[in-house]
KOLRO-18682 format. One line per field, with one value per atom (N, C-alpha, C, O, CB): residue in three letters; atom name; x, y, z. Coordinates in pm, 1 decimal, always signed. Glycine has a CB too. Layout:
<sites>
residuo: c(Ala|...)
atomo: c(CA|...)
x: c(X|...)
y: c(Y|...)
z: c(Z|...)
</sites>
This chain:
<sites>
residuo: c(Met|Met|Met|Met|Met|Ala|Ala|Ala|Ala|Ala|Asp|Asp|Asp|Asp|Asp|Ser|Ser|Ser|Ser|Ser|Pro|Pro|Pro|Pro|Pro|Val|Val|Val|Val|Val|Ser|Ser|Ser|Ser|Ser|Pro|Pro|Pro|Pro|Pro|Gln|Gln|Gln|Gln|Gln|Ala|Ala|Ala|Ala|Ala|Ser|Ser|Ser|Ser|Ser|Lys|Lys|Lys|Lys|Lys|Ala|Ala|Ala|Ala|Ala|Ser|Ser|Ser|Ser|Ser|Phe|Phe|Phe|Phe|Phe|Phe|Phe|Phe|Phe|Phe|Ala|Ala|Ala|Ala|Ala|Pro|Pro|Pro|Pro|Pro|Ser|Ser|Ser|Ser|Ser|Pro|Pro|Pro|Pro|Pro|Glu|Glu|Glu|Glu|Glu|Ser|Ser|Ser|Ser|Ser|Asp|Asp|Asp|Asp|Asp|Thr|Thr|Thr|Thr|Thr|Cys|Cys|Cys|Cys|Cys|Asn|Asn|Asn|Asn|Asn|Thr|Thr|Thr|Thr|Thr|Thr|Thr|Thr|Thr|Thr|Met|Met|Met|Met|Met|Asp|Asp|Asp|Asp|Asp|Leu|Leu|Leu|Leu|Leu|Thr|Thr|Thr|Thr|Thr|Pro|Pro|Pro|Pro|Pro|Ala|Ala|Ala|Ala|Ala|Ser|Ser|Ser|Ser|Ser|Pro|Pro|Pro|Pro|Pro|Pro|Pro|Pro|Pro|Pro|Leu|Leu|Leu|Leu|Leu|Pro|Pro|Pro|Pro|Pro|Thr|Thr|Thr|Thr|Thr|Thr|Thr|Thr|Thr|Thr|Pro|Pro|Pro|Pro|Pro|Ser|Ser|Ser|Ser|Ser|Ala|Ala|Ala|Ala|Ala|Pro|Pro|Pro|Pro|Pro|Val|Val|Val|Val|Val|Leu|Leu|Leu|Leu|Leu|Thr|Thr|Thr|Thr|Thr|Pro|Pro|Pro|Pro|Pro|Pro|Pro|Pro|Pro|Pro|Pro|Pro|Pro|Pro|Pro|Ser|Ser|Ser|Ser|Ser|Ala|Ala|Ala|Ala|Ala|Ser|Ser|Ser|Ser|Ser|Ser|Ser|Ser|Ser|Ser|His|His|His|His|His|Ile|Ile|Ile|Ile|Ile|Ser|Ser|Ser|Ser|Ser|Pro|Pro|Pro|Pro|Pro|Pro|Pro|Pro|Pro|Pro|Ala|Ala|Ala|Ala|Ala|Ile|Ile|Ile|Ile|Ile|Leu|Leu|Leu|Leu|Leu|Leu|Leu|Leu|Leu|Leu|Thr|Thr|Thr|Thr|Thr|Ile|Ile|Ile|Ile|Ile|Leu|Leu|Leu|Leu|Leu|Ala|Ala|Ala|Ala|Ala|Phe|Phe|Phe|Phe|Phe|Tyr|Tyr|Tyr|Tyr|Tyr|Tyr|Tyr|Tyr|Tyr|Tyr|Ile|Ile|Ile|Ile|Ile|Asp|Asp|Asp|Asp|Asp)
atomo: c(N|CA|C|O|CB|N|CA|C|O|CB|N|CA|C|O|CB|N|CA|C|O|CB|N|CA|C|O|CB|N|CA|C|O|CB|N|CA|C|O|CB|N|CA|C|O|CB|N|CA|C|O|CB|N|CA|C|O|CB|N|CA|C|O|CB|N|CA|C|O|CB|N|CA|C|O|CB|N|CA|C|O|CB|N|CA|C|O|CB|N|CA|C|O|CB|N|CA|C|O|CB|N|CA|C|O|CB|N|CA|C|O|CB|N|CA|C|O|CB|N|CA|C|O|CB|N|CA|C|O|CB|N|CA|C|O|CB|N|CA|C|O|CB|N|CA|C|O|CB|N|CA|C|O|CB|N|CA|C|O|CB|N|CA|C|O|CB|N|CA|C|O|CB|N|CA|C|O|CB|N|CA|C|O|CB|N|CA|C|O|CB|N|CA|C|O|CB|N|CA|C|O|CB|N|CA|C|O|CB|N|CA|C|O|CB|N|CA|C|O|CB|N|CA|C|O|CB|N|CA|C|O|CB|N|CA|C|O|CB|N|CA|C|O|CB|N|CA|C|O|CB|N|CA|C|O|CB|N|CA|C|O|CB|N|CA|C|O|CB|N|CA|C|O|CB|N|CA|C|O|CB|N|CA|C|O|CB|N|CA|C|O|CB|N|CA|C|O|CB|N|CA|C|O|CB|N|CA|C|O|CB|N|CA|C|O|CB|N|CA|C|O|CB|N|CA|C|O|CB|N|CA|C|O|CB|N|CA|C|O|CB|N|CA|C|O|CB|N|CA|C|O|CB|N|CA|C|O|CB|N|CA|C|O|CB|N|CA|C|O|CB|N|CA|C|O|CB|N|CA|C|O|CB|N|CA|C|O|CB|N|CA|C|O|CB|N|CA|C|O|CB|N|CA|C|O|CB|N|CA|C|O|CB|N|CA|C|O|CB|N|CA|C|O|CB|N|CA|C|O|CB|N|CA|C|O|CB)
x: c(+10601.6|+10697.6|+10626.2|+10683.4|+10803.3|+10502.6|+10430.5|+10396.6|+10377.5|+10303.7|+10388.5|+10353.8|+10475.7|+10460.6|+10270.4|+10595.0|+10712.9|+10718.7|+10674.2|+10843.1|+10773.0|+10773.8|+10856.9|+10841.1|+10824.2|+10945.5|+11028.7|+10974.8|+11035.3|+11169.2|+10863.9|+10808.9|+10742.7|+10694.5|+10708.0|+10739.7|+10675.8|+10527.8|+10476.3|+10691.4|+10458.0|+10315.6|+10294.3|+10202.5|+10251.8|+10378.2|+10363.0|+10395.7|+10327.7|+10453.1|+10498.8|+10533.5|+10427.2|+10399.3|+10670.8|+10367.5|+10261.8|+10138.5|+10073.3|+10226.4|+10106.7|+9990.9|+10012.7|+9919.6|+9962.6|+10133.5|+10158.1|+10160.8|+10133.3|+10289.4|+10194.0|+10194.5|+10052.4|+10025.7|+10266.8|+9960.8|+9824.0|+9733.9|+9619.6|+9766.3|+9781.4|+9699.9|+9685.7|+9776.5|+9761.8|+9571.9|+9557.3|+9654.3|+9690.2|+9412.9|+9695.7|+9789.9|+9721.0|+9599.2|+9848.9|+9795.3|+9733.7|+9665.5|+9568.4|+9838.3|+9713.2|+9651.8|+9512.0|+9429.3|+9738.5|+9484.2|+9355.0|+9240.8|+9126.9|+9354.4|+9267.9|+9162.3|+9126.1|+9009.5|+9205.5|+9221.9|+9196.1|+9166.9|+9115.3|+9313.7|+9197.9|+9179.6|+9049.3|+9040.8|+9300.3|+8949.1|+8819.4|+8794.5|+8684.1|+8710.2|+8892.7|+8873.0|+8892.2|+8977.6|+8969.8|+8812.6|+8827.2|+8874.9|+8839.1|+8693.7|+8954.8|+9005.3|+8910.9|+8859.9|+9149.6|+8888.2|+8804.3|+8891.4|+8966.0|+8735.8|+8881.5|+8964.3|+8882.4|+8797.0|+9017.7|+8908.8|+8840.8|+8943.9|+9056.1|+8768.5|+8907.5|+9005.5|+9036.5|+8951.2|+8953.9|+9156.8|+9198.6|+9130.2|+9110.1|+9353.4|+9095.4|+9032.4|+9139.7|+9252.5|+8954.7|+9105.0|+9206.0|+9239.7|+9155.7|+9156.1|+9360.3|+9398.1|+9315.8|+9281.9|+9549.0|+9285.5|+9208.8|+9299.4|+9414.1|+9145.1|+9249.4|+9333.9|+9357.9|+9265.4|+9268.7|+9480.8|+9516.5|+9579.0|+9637.3|+9613.2|+9566.5|+9629.7|+9773.3|+9798.8|+9550.7|+9866.4|+10005.9|+10022.8|+9953.1|+10101.1|+10116.0|+10138.2|+10206.7|+10189.8|+10221.8|+10282.6|+10350.4|+10333.1|+10328.1|+10502.6|+10323.9|+10309.8|+10437.3|+10548.4|+10276.7|+10417.8|+10531.7|+10578.9|+10502.5|+10494.4|+10704.7|+10760.6|+10826.3|+10911.0|+10861.6|+10787.1|+10848.7|+10915.7|+10859.8|+10743.7|+11034.2|+11103.0|+11032.4|+10967.1|+11251.6|+11045.1|+10985.6|+11057.6|+11173.4|+10991.8|+10990.7|+11053.7|+11182.2|+11267.8|+10956.6|+11197.1|+11317.2|+11439.0|+11552.2|+11292.2|+11417.9|+11530.2|+11602.8|+11540.2|+11481.4|+11733.1|+11813.4|+11863.1|+11925.0|+11932.4|+11835.5|+11883.1|+12001.5|+12046.7|+11770.0|+12051.0|+12161.0|+12292.7|+12305.8|+12140.2|+12389.0|+12523.6|+12613.9|+12612.1|+12574.1|+12690.2|+12774.1|+12880.0|+12928.2|+12840.7|+12916.3|+13016.1|+13150.2|+13207.9|+13038.5|+13204.6|+13333.2|+13323.9|+13418.7|+13383.2|+13211.0|+13197.2|+13194.2|+13253.4|+13069.6|+13126.8|+13123.1|+13262.9|+13307.1|+13023.8|+13331.7|+13466.3|+13560.9|+13640.2|+13520.0|+13552.3|+13638.7|+13605.6|+13695.8|+13625.7|+13478.8|+13439.5|+13492.7|+13544.1|+13286.5|+13480.6|+13530.4|+13682.1|+13735.6|+13490.8|+13750.2|+13895.9|+13937.7|+14036.8|+13954.9|+13863.0|+13896.0|+13881.8|+13968.1|+13806.1|+13774.7|+13758.0|+13865.3|+13908.2|+13618.8|+13908.5|+14010.8|+14144.9|+14214.6|+14025.3|+14180.4|+14309.9|+14309.1|+14415.4|+14352.4|+14192.6|+14185.9|+14214.9|+14280.1|+14047.1|+14167.7|+14190.3|+14330.4|+14370.9|+14099.7)
y: c(+12221.1|+12165.6|+12114.8|+12036.2|+12271.1|+12158.0|+12116.7|+11968.6|+11908.4|+12198.3|+11908.5|+11767.2|+11675.9|+11554.3|+11743.9|+11730.9|+11644.7|+11561.2|+11606.5|+11728.5|+11440.2|+11351.5|+11402.0|+11353.6|+11217.7|+11498.7|+11547.8|+11676.4|+11729.2|+11569.7|+11728.3|+11851.9|+11825.2|+11714.6|+11914.0|+11924.7|+11905.4|+11870.3|+11793.4|+12030.7|+11926.6|+11896.9|+11750.9|+11686.3|+11988.9|+11698.8|+11559.8|+11464.2|+11362.9|+11530.6|+11494.7|+11404.0|+11408.0|+11306.3|+11439.8|+11526.0|+11536.9|+11459.6|+11393.1|+11684.5|+11468.2|+11396.1|+11246.0|+11171.9|+11437.7|+11200.1|+11056.4|+11008.2|+10891.4|+11021.5|+11097.6|+11059.0|+11039.1|+10945.2|+11164.8|+11128.1|+11120.3|+11033.3|+11007.8|+11257.6|+10987.8|+10903.7|+10764.5|+10717.6|+10895.4|+10696.7|+10559.0|+10465.7|+10486.7|+10508.8|+10364.1|+10269.4|+10187.3|+10170.1|+10177.2|+10136.0|+10058.5|+9931.2|+9886.6|+10022.4|+9872.4|+9749.2|+9773.2|+9681.9|+9685.8|+9895.7|+9920.5|+9910.8|+9886.4|+10056.8|+9929.3|+9916.8|+9770.9|+9740.2|+9982.5|+9681.7|+9541.6|+9457.7|+9346.6|+9483.3|+9506.7|+9428.9|+9471.8|+9581.7|+9447.4|+9387.2|+9420.6|+9350.9|+9359.9|+9385.0|+9282.7|+9213.7|+9311.6|+9400.0|+9094.2|+9295.1|+9379.5|+9293.1|+9175.8|+9451.1|+9352.2|+9279.6|+9302.1|+9412.5|+9324.3|+9199.0|+9209.4|+9257.9|+9180.2|+9072.8|+9385.3|+9443.1|+9451.9|+9539.5|+9582.9|+9362.2|+9365.5|+9397.6|+9347.1|+9230.2|+9480.0|+9513.5|+9392.3|+9306.5|+9628.6|+9387.5|+9276.4|+9289.4|+9399.9|+9273.3|+9177.5|+9181.1|+9205.1|+9157.6|+9049.1|+9277.9|+9303.3|+9174.6|+9085.1|+9410.0|+9163.9|+9041.4|+9026.9|+9125.0|+9042.2|+8904.4|+8877.1|+8890.6|+8846.2|+8736.3|+8951.1|+8962.6|+8825.2|+8745.5|+9056.9|+8799.6|+8671.4|+8696.4|+8802.0|+8591.4|+8600.4|+8611.7|+8562.2|+8462.2|+8531.0|+8629.7|+8584.0|+8449.8|+8419.3|+8688.0|+8370.3|+8237.8|+8245.9|+8156.9|+8153.0|+8350.4|+8367.8|+8513.1|+8601.9|+8329.1|+8538.3|+8677.8|+8756.6|+8704.0|+8684.3|+8882.0|+8969.0|+9028.2|+9092.8|+9081.5|+9005.5|+9054.0|+9189.1|+9204.6|+8953.5|+9285.7|+9417.5|+9445.9|+9414.7|+9527.9|+9504.5|+9533.2|+9646.6|+9730.1|+9569.8|+9649.9|+9760.3|+9890.5|+9888.2|+9732.7|+10002.8|+10131.3|+10159.0|+10233.1|+10244.5|+10101.3|+10128.7|+10051.4|+10087.1|+10094.5|+9946.3|+9866.5|+9943.7|+9999.7|+9728.9|+9946.0|+10017.8|+9920.3|+9818.8|+10090.5|+9951.7|+9865.8|+9929.9|+9880.0|+9837.1|+10039.2|+10109.9|+10068.6|+10072.2|+10263.7|+10029.8|+9998.7|+10111.0|+10145.3|+9856.6|+10166.3|+10279.3|+10234.6|+10121.7|+10342.1|+10319.7|+10283.2|+10239.4|+10145.4|+10399.0|+10299.9|+10249.1|+10105.4|+10028.6|+10337.8|+10067.7|+9930.3|+9833.0|+9725.3|+9915.3|+9869.8|+9783.6|+9771.9|+9662.9|+9839.4|+9884.5|+9884.1|+9798.8|+9721.8|+10027.0|+9812.5|+9731.5|+9583.6|+9500.0|+9776.5|+9550.2|+9409.6|+9351.4|+9239.6|+9395.4|+9426.5|+9378.4|+9361.4|+9261.4|+9476.6|+9459.0|+9448.4|+9331.9|+9264.5|+9578.5|+9308.1|+9195.9|+9064.2|+8977.3|+9196.3|+9047.3|+8923.8|+8910.6|+8799.8|+8919.5|+9023.1|+9020.1|+8974.3|+8892.8|+9159.2|+9026.8|+8992.8|+8858.5|+8799.7|+9099.9|+8808.1|+8676.2|+8567.5|+8468.0|+8653.4|+8585.7|+8485.0|+8489.6|+8413.2|+8505.5)
z: c(+5266.9|+5361.8|+5487.1|+5562.6|+5399.6|+5510.2|+5630.1|+5627.2|+5732.8|+5645.8|+5509.7|+5500.0|+5496.6|+5484.7|+5377.5|+5506.5|+5501.6|+5629.1|+5734.5|+5484.2|+5620.9|+5737.8|+5855.0|+5967.1|+5697.6|+5830.7|+5939.4|+5999.8|+6093.1|+5890.8|+5950.5|+6004.5|+6139.3|+6163.5|+5906.2|+6227.0|+6358.3|+6347.2|+6428.4|+6442.6|+6246.4|+6232.0|+6193.7|+6244.2|+6127.0|+6105.1|+6061.9|+6176.0|+6192.5|+5940.9|+6255.1|+6363.9|+6473.0|+6536.6|+6422.0|+6494.9|+6594.5|+6548.8|+6629.2|+6620.2|+6419.4|+6366.9|+6374.8|+6406.2|+6222.5|+6347.0|+6354.2|+6498.5|+6525.7|+6284.7|+6591.0|+6732.0|+6783.6|+6858.6|+6816.3|+6742.9|+6792.1|+6705.7|+6743.5|+6801.4|+6592.6|+6504.8|+6564.6|+6633.1|+6363.5|+6539.6|+6590.0|+6520.0|+6404.1|+6570.7|+6590.5|+6532.3|+6424.2|+6429.5|+6640.9|+6326.2|+6217.9|+6267.4|+6206.4|+6114.6|+6375.1|+6423.2|+6477.8|+6478.1|+6529.8|+6524.5|+6586.8|+6486.4|+6526.3|+6652.7|+6356.6|+6256.0|+6231.5|+6206.8|+6124.9|+6237.8|+6205.2|+6328.3|+6315.4|+6131.4|+6445.4|+6567.7|+6633.9|+6688.8|+6665.0|+6629.1|+6686.2|+6819.1|+6872.9|+6589.2|+6872.7|+6999.5|+7113.8|+7107.9|+7013.2|+7216.6|+7334.5|+7449.7|+7460.8|+7370.0|+7533.6|+7649.1|+7766.0|+7785.1|+7684.8|+7842.9|+7960.9|+8076.2|+8135.8|+7994.6|+8106.6|+8211.2|+8339.5|+8354.1|+8169.4|+8430.1|+8559.2|+8666.0|+8661.1|+8589.3|+8761.5|+8865.8|+8952.4|+8975.1|+8953.4|+8998.9|+9084.5|+9219.7|+9270.1|+9101.2|+9276.5|+9408.1|+9513.7|+9500.0|+9436.7|+9618.1|+9722.3|+9795.8|+9805.0|+9822.5|+9847.8|+9919.6|+10047.1|+10113.2|+9953.3|+10078.7|+10199.2|+10321.1|+10318.0|+10193.3|+10427.9|+10547.9|+10609.3|+10625.1|+10652.2|+10642.8|+10703.0|+10839.0|+10863.9|+10611.8|+10924.1|+11055.4|+11044.3|+10977.3|+11163.6|+11108.3|+11099.8|+11169.4|+11266.2|+11161.9|+11119.1|+11176.2|+11312.5|+11395.8|+11080.9|+11335.0|+11463.4|+11506.3|+11421.2|+11454.1|+11634.8|+11678.5|+11649.3|+11655.5|+11829.1|+11617.8|+11589.6|+11721.2|+11792.8|+11487.0|+11751.8|+11877.0|+11855.0|+11767.0|+11934.5|+11934.9|+11927.3|+12060.8|+12166.0|+11892.0|+12058.0|+12184.5|+12258.1|+12195.6|+12159.2|+12388.1|+12463.3|+12429.5|+12387.8|+12615.7|+12447.0|+12411.1|+12488.1|+12439.8|+12435.2|+12606.3|+12685.1|+12634.2|+12667.0|+12830.9|+12554.8|+12504.9|+12395.5|+12305.5|+12451.4|+12404.2|+12305.6|+12200.2|+12232.3|+12373.1|+12074.1|+11966.0|+11894.3|+11791.2|+11866.4|+11948.6|+11885.1|+11951.6|+12073.9|+11893.7|+11869.1|+11917.7|+11868.9|+11750.7|+11867.2|+11956.2|+11917.9|+11817.4|+11825.4|+12042.1|+11724.6|+11622.4|+11678.9|+11624.1|+11530.8|+11784.3|+11835.4|+11885.0|+11868.7|+11947.9|+11945.4|+11993.7|+11876.3|+11883.4|+12079.1|+11770.3|+11651.2|+11591.9|+11555.7|+11545.1|+11582.5|+11525.9|+11609.9|+11555.8|+11515.0|+11740.9|+11827.4|+11816.2|+11820.1|+11972.6|+11802.4|+11788.2|+11658.0|+11655.9|+11793.5|+11550.4|+11420.5|+11425.2|+11377.4|+11306.7|+11482.5|+11492.5|+11581.5|+11553.3|+11546.3|+11688.1|+11776.4|+11702.2|+11714.7|+11901.4|+11624.9|+11547.6|+11439.9|+11407.9|+11483.3|+11384.4|+11280.4|+11338.7|+11278.2|+11214.8|+11456.1|+11514.4|+11585.5|+11605.4|+11610.7|+11624.3|+11688.0|+11585.3|+11616.9|+11753.0|+11465.1|+11360.0|+11317.6|+11230.0|+11240.5)
</sites>
């Protein structure tokens, strides 16, 4: 029963066995690592806000703005 195709030993052997194509395929692939990208200078300077500038809008203000635009239309 150990040689039956559904036995764990047979499935393990077929998993670790070389594929049939590997016997007939003698070509090797040239695997060369990709070169790292060259550093480039940005086309425009990146603007960052000063630490004192607040980019957070409180949720009630956003909600009131959305509701105002909804009722204006």
